[in-house]
C-alpha positions in Angstrom: 98.3 54.3 -17.3 95.4 53.3 -19.6 91.9 54.1 -18.5 88.8 52.0 -18.2 85.2 52.4 -19.2 82.7 52.8 -16.4 78.9 53.0 -16.6 77.4 54.6 -13.5 73.7 53.9 -13.3 72.0 56.5 -11.0 74.6 59.1 -11.8 72.1 61.8 -10.9 71.9 60.5 -7.3 74.0 61.9 -4.4 76.3 58.8 -4.3 76.3 58.2 -8.0 77.3 61.8 -8.7 80.2 61.5 -6.3 81.2 58.2 -7.9 81.5 59.9 -11.3 83.7 62.6 -9.7 86.0 60.0 -8.1 86.3 58.1 -11.3 87.2 61.2 -13.4 89.7 62.2 -10.7 91.3 58.8 -10.5 92.6 58.7 -14.1 92.2 61.3 -16.8 91.9 58.5 -19.3 88.9 56.9 -17.7 85.8 57.0 -19.8 82.7 57.5 -17.6 79.1 57.2 -18.8 76.3 58.4 -16.5 72.7 57.1 -16.7 69.7 58.3 -14.8 66.0 58.5 -15.3 65.8 62.3 -14.6 67.6 65.1 -16.5 71.2 65.9 -15.4 71.2 68.1 -12.3 73.1 71.3 -11.8 76.6 71.6 -10.3 74.9 72.5 -6.9 74.1 68.8 -6.5 76.7 67.1 -8.8 80.4 67.6 -7.8 81.8 66.4 -11.2 80.2 69.4 -12.9 83.1 71.5 -11.7 85.5 69.4 -13.8 86.4 70.4 -17.3 86.5 67.1 -19.1 85.3 65.5 -22.3 85.5 62.0 -20.7 82.0 62.0 -19.3 78.7 61.5 -21.2 75.2 61.5 -19.7 72.2 59.5 -20.9 68.7 60.0 -19.6 67.4 56.4 -19.4 65.0 54.8 -17.0 66.1 51.4 -15.8 62.4 50.3 -15.5 60.8 51.6 -18.7 63.7 52.2 -21.2 65.0 48.6 -21.2 65.8 48.3 -24.9 67.6 51.7 -25.0 69.6 50.7 -21.9 70.6 47.3 -23.4 71.6 49.1 -26.7 73.8 51.5 -24.7 75.5 48.7 -22.9 76.4 46.9 -26.0 77.6 50.1 -27.7 79.9 51.3 -25.0 80.9 47.8 -23.7 81.7 49.0 -20.1 84.3 47.0 -18.2 82.6 48.2 -14.9 78.9 48.7 -14.3 78.1 50.4 -11.0 74.4 50.5 -10.1 73.4 53.2 -7.7 69.8 53.5 -9.0 67.3 52.8 -6.3 64.1 54.0 -4.5 65.8 54.8 -1.2 63.5 56.5 1.2 62.6 54.0 3.9 59.4 55.7 5.4 57.8 56.1 2.0 58.5 52.5 1.0 55.6 51.5 3.3 53.2 53.5 1.1 54.4 52.3 -2.3 56.2 48.9 -1.7 55.5 47.7 -5.3 57.4 50.7 -6.7 60.4 50.0 -4.5 60.4 46.3 -5.6 60.1 47.4 -9.2 63.3 49.5 -9.2 65.3 47.9 -6.4 64.6 44.2 -7.3 63.0 43.7 -10.8 65.1 46.4 -12.4 68.3 44.8 -11.1 67.2 41.3 -12.1 66.5 42.5 -15.7 69.8 44.3 -15.9 72.0 41.6 -14.4 70.3 38.9 -16.4 71.3 40.8 -19.6 74.8 41.3 -18.4 75.6 37.8 -17.2 76.7 36.6 -20.7 78.6 39.7 -21.8 82.3 39.2 -22.3 83.2 42.9 -21.9 82.1 43.0 -18.2 84.8 42.8 -15.6 82.8 43.7 -12.6 79.2 44.5 -11.8 79.1 46.6 -8.6 75.8 46.4 -6.8 75.1 49.1 -4.2 73.2 47.3 -1.5 72.5 48.5 2.1 73.1 47.3 5.7 69.4 47.7 6.2 69.0 44.2 4.7 70.3 43.0 8.1 67.6 44.8 10.1 68.7 46.4 13.4 72.4 45.4 13.6 75.6 46.1 15.6 79.0 45.0 14.5 77.8 42.5 11.9 80.1 41.1 9.2 79.3 40.4 5.5 78.2 36.9 6.4 75.3 38.0 8.7 71.9 36.7 7.7 69.4 39.0 6.0 66.5 40.1 8.2 65.0 43.2 6.5 62.4 45.1 8.5 61.0 47.5 5.9 59.8 47.3 2.3 62.9 49.2 1.2 65.2 46.8 2.9 63.2 43.8 1.7 63.4 45.0 -1.9 67.2 45.4 -1.7 67.6 42.0 -0.1 65.6 40.4 -2.9 68.0 41.8 -5.4 71.0 40.7 -3.3 69.6 37.1 -3.3 69.0 37.0 -7.0 72.5 38.3 -7.8 74.0 35.6 -5.5 72.4 33.0 -7.7 74.1 34.4 -10.8 77.4 34.1 -9.0 76.8 30.5 -8.2 75.4 29.4 -11.6 77.2 31.7 -14.0 80.3 33.0 -12.2 78.8 36.5 -12.5 81.6 39.0 -11.6 79.6 40.6 -8.7 80.9 43.0 -6.1 78.3 43.9 -3.4 78.7 47.1 -1.4 77.0 47.9 1.9 77.9 51.3 3.5 76.5 53.0 6.5 74.9 56.4 6.5 76.7 58.5 3.8 76.8 62.2 3.8 78.7 65.1 2.2 78.4 68.2 0.1 75.7 68.1 -2.6 73.5 65.7 -0.6 69.7 65.7 -0.9 68.4 68.4 1.4 65.9 66.2 3.3 68.7 64.1 4.7 69.4 64.6 8.4 72.7 66.6 8.2 71.9 69.2 5.5 68.3 69.5 6.7 69.4 70.2 10.3 71.8 72.9 9.2 69.2 74.5 7.0 66.6 74.3 9.8 69.0 75.9 12.3 69.9 78.8 9.9 66.2 79.4 9.1 65.0 79.2 12.7 62.8 76.1 12.2 62.3 73.4 14.9 64.1 70.1 14.3 61.9 67.1 15.0 63.8 64.2 16.6 61.9 61.0 15.8 61.8 58.7 18.8 63.8 61.3 20.6 66.7 60.7 18.3 67.7 57.5 20.1 68.5 55.5 16.9 72.2 54.9 16.6 73.8 55.4 13.1 77.3 55.4 11.6 78.0 58.4 9.4 80.7 58.1 6.8 81.8 60.7 4.2 80.7 59.8 0.7 84.2 60.4 -0.7 85.6 57.7 1.6 82.9 55.3 0.4 83.5 56.0 -3.3 87.2 55.4 -2.8 86.3 52.1 -1.2 83.9 51.2 -4.0 86.6 51.8 -6.7 89.1 49.7 -4.7 86.6 46.9 -4.4 85.7 47.0 -8.1 89.4 46.7 -9.1 90.8 44.5 -6.4 87.9 42.8 -4.7 87.2 39.1 -5.0 84.3 38.4 -7.5 81.2 37.3 -5.6 82.4 39.2 -2.4 80.5 41.7 -0.3 82.4 44.7 1.3 81.3 46.9 4.2 82.3 50.5 4.5 81.8 52.2 7.8 83.5 54.7 10.2 85.3 53.9 13.4 82.6 55.3 15.6 78.8 55.4 15.8 76.5 58.1 17.1 72.8 58.6 17.9 70.7 61.0 15.9 70.3 63.1 19.0 74.1 63.3 19.6 74.6 64.2 15.9 72.1 67.1 16.0 73.7 68.2 19.3 77.1 68.2 17.6 75.8 70.3 14.7 74.1 72.8 17.1 77.4 73.1 19.0 79.4 73.7 15.9 77.0 76.3 14.7 76.4 78.0 18.1 72.8 77.1 18.6 71.0 75.9 21.8 70.1 72.3 21.3 67.1 72.3 23.6 65.6 75.3 22.0 66.2 74.1 18.4 64.7 70.6 18.8 61.5 68.7 19.6 61.0 65.0 20.3 58.3 63.4 18.2 57.0 59.8 17.6 59.3 57.3 16.0 58.8 56.3 12.3 57.6 52.7 11.6 60.3 50.2 11.0 63.1 52.4 12.2 66.1 50.2 13.1 67.4 51.0 16.6 71.0 50.4 15.7 72.8 50.5 12.4 76.5 49.5 12.9 78.5 47.2 10.7 82.0 45.8 10.7 84.3 47.0 7.9 87.4 45.1 8.8 87.2 42.9 5.7 87.6 46.0 3.4 90.4 47.3 5.6 92.2 44.0 5.5 91.7 43.0 1.8 91.6 46.4 0.1 93.8 48.4 2.4 90.9 50.8 2.8 90.1 53.0 5.8 88.0 56.2 6.3 90.1 59.4 6.3 87.5 62.1 6.8 86.4 62.5 10.4 82.8 63.3 11.3 83.9 66.7 12.7 85.7 67.5 9.4 82.7 66.4 7.3 80.2 68.4 9.4 82.3 71.5 9.1 82.5 71.0 5.3 78.7 70.5 5.2 78.1 73.7 7.3 80.3 75.6 4.9 78.6 74.3 1.8 75.1 75.1 3.1 76.2 78.5 4.3 77.8 79.4 0.9 74.7 78.2 -1.0 72.0 79.0 1.6 69.9 81.3 -0.6 69.5 78.6 -3.2 69.2 75.7 -0.8 66.6 77.2 1.5 64.1 77.2 -1.3 64.7 73.6 -2.2 62.6 70.6 -1.0 63.4 69.9 2.7 61.1 66.9 2.7 61.3 63.8 0.5 59.4 64.3 -2.8 58.3 60.9 -4.1 58.6 60.3 -7.8 56.9 57.0 -9.0 
């Protein structure tokens, strides 16, 4: 089977790095090009690093400031599939620097997609959006109205709306992806699952914002990346696809589950603190469209995924415990 050429923008991110790995595993003839604003990370945070392949190339290019270089790369490699994971993604910090979130999440996307809209080599532009554009949600489908409640969500919604105009006016081959809370090995350490495991192992108190009442839907990143690839290949242009697990869980219940798996007393290990501004109370979406049209479904259970995460943190604890356990903002 012949391969395809993929450009993964934001390949240094957690989701982007996993996407590269899935693409390389999918077909040994796939050519995968990674692009991120920061230097390529180590194998501790990039799963594809464990693969011995000559089919991957990395380019350090900033989607905001290196526009000419990015456009030259696109026309040189002529990717059939462009997958854009690049984003400012931390919700709480978006309140402090909203203009930076709009620059990357909206203006950067507008500039890139406007360039790509006339390119004959492009088969699909895969836009990684977020269910946070719906605001607090439960069981919503892809046709739900956008009601963002944070600067991060508003910046993502702005890009979504612009891209929809390209579909209408130019037939732009857009696929939009909205997944619930992804997790897995190699994740940023400040995220709730790796951070909880590290805090437990190092004897630090876990703060539960709003008592951990917010309800989320945690899905393994490998399941999401499988879905993204299926949507890119077989999805209807102009369509949005949700990827979510079968069950939801509150933050409090999630931390309780991790404590149980690791043998820690939940009440001793946690402390309730004030909720963060703009925190959506429920974060649940309907993924029946992807299951129906793409034949997709999640295969990694939360229990399996948590066990995998505990093992990864334990094996690399000496390295991970010295890493940033709080979000570090880079303009």
